[in-house]
N, C-alpha and C positions, 0 to 999 in steps of 0.2 A: 732507319737503321743507325745504330750508334757508331761513332767513328772507330771504336775498338772492334766492333763486329765487322766493319768494312775492311779494316786492315787484316783481321783474322781471316776473312774470306779470301782476300787477295793472296795472302800467304798460303792458304789451303790450295787455291788454284795453282799457285807456283809449285807447291810440293807435288801436286798431282802431275803437273807437267814434267817434273823431274823423274817421276816414277815410270814414265813411258820410255822404253828403251829406244835408243837412236844409234844409227851406225856411226855417226861422227859427233857424239855428244860432247859439248864443250865442258871444260872443267869449271862449271859455275857453282853457285851457292848450293850447299847440301841441305838436306832436310833439317839437320841439327843447326845449321846457320840460320835457316828460316825460323825455327822454333825460338832461337836466342833473340833474333830481331823482334819477333812477335811479342815475346815476353817483355822485352824492354819497352816497346811502345805501349803495351797493355798497362804496365806499371807506371809509366810517366806521361801518359797522354793528357794534355790540357783540354779543358772543356771547349775551347774555341777552335780546335783542330778541325779542318774540313777539307774534303776533296772537291776541287773545281774541275769540271770536265769540258773539253772543247772537241767535239767529234770532228769538226772541220779540219782540225790539225792533229787529230788522234793524240791529244795531250791531257794528262791528268796532273794537276798541281796540288800538292799537299802542303798547305800553309800552316804556320805555327807548329811546326814539327819539334818534338823534344830534341834538344841539341845532342845530348849524349847518345840517343838512339840513332839519330841521323849520322853522327860521327862514326859510330860502330858500323852502321850499314855501309857508309862510304868506304871505310877501311876494308871491309870484307869484299866489297865489289872491286876495289882496287887490286886485291890479292887474287880473287877467284873469277871475276867477271860477273856479268848480270845474267838473268834468266832468258834462255832462248825463247823467242816468240813474244816476250813481254816488253818489247821496245828498248829504248835507251833510257837510262836513269842519270840524272844530274843533280847536283847539290848546290844550293845558292844561299845568299844572305846569312853568312856565318853558320850555315847548316841549320837554318830554321825553315827552309823551303826545299822540298824535294819535287822534281819534275820528272815524270815518266812520259815519254812520247814515242809514237811510232809502233803501237801495238799492231799485231796482225789483226785483220778484220774479225776473225773468229774470236780472238781473245777480247777485242774491244767490245763486241756484243755481250759477252759474259760480264765484263766489267761494268758496262753501262746499265745492264739489267739489275745487277745485284749491289753495286756500290751506292746507288742512290745519289748520283752526282748532282751537284748544283751547276746550272749553266753559267758559263763565264760571261 
C-alpha cells in the first residue's frame, strides 16, 4: 500500500470516528480539517515517507513527514485537539517526524491491518 493510501485510509477512519455521535464529544478535528490535512500530505508526500509500527508500545512513527503538512497538522491539533480513540499525537525533529501512540486496541487492529506497517 502506498504511503498516500495509508494516510488517506487513516484519515478516512478518523472521519468515520467523528461521524459517530457521542454524548461528550470533544471539540476535535473536523472532517474539513482532515480533508485539508490529507490534501496537503497527498500533494507533498516524499517517496521515502513510511510508517513504522510497534505494537508493544502501540506506537506509529511517521518519518520524513512533509514539514508544511506537519506544521499545519500541529497547529490544528493545538487549536482543536486530537481525535478521540486515536491515541496521542506529537511532533518531532523540526516537524519531520510525527508520532502517534496509545491507540485503543480496536483502532490499533484496524491500523495494523490496513496501514501495512513496517516493524520497528
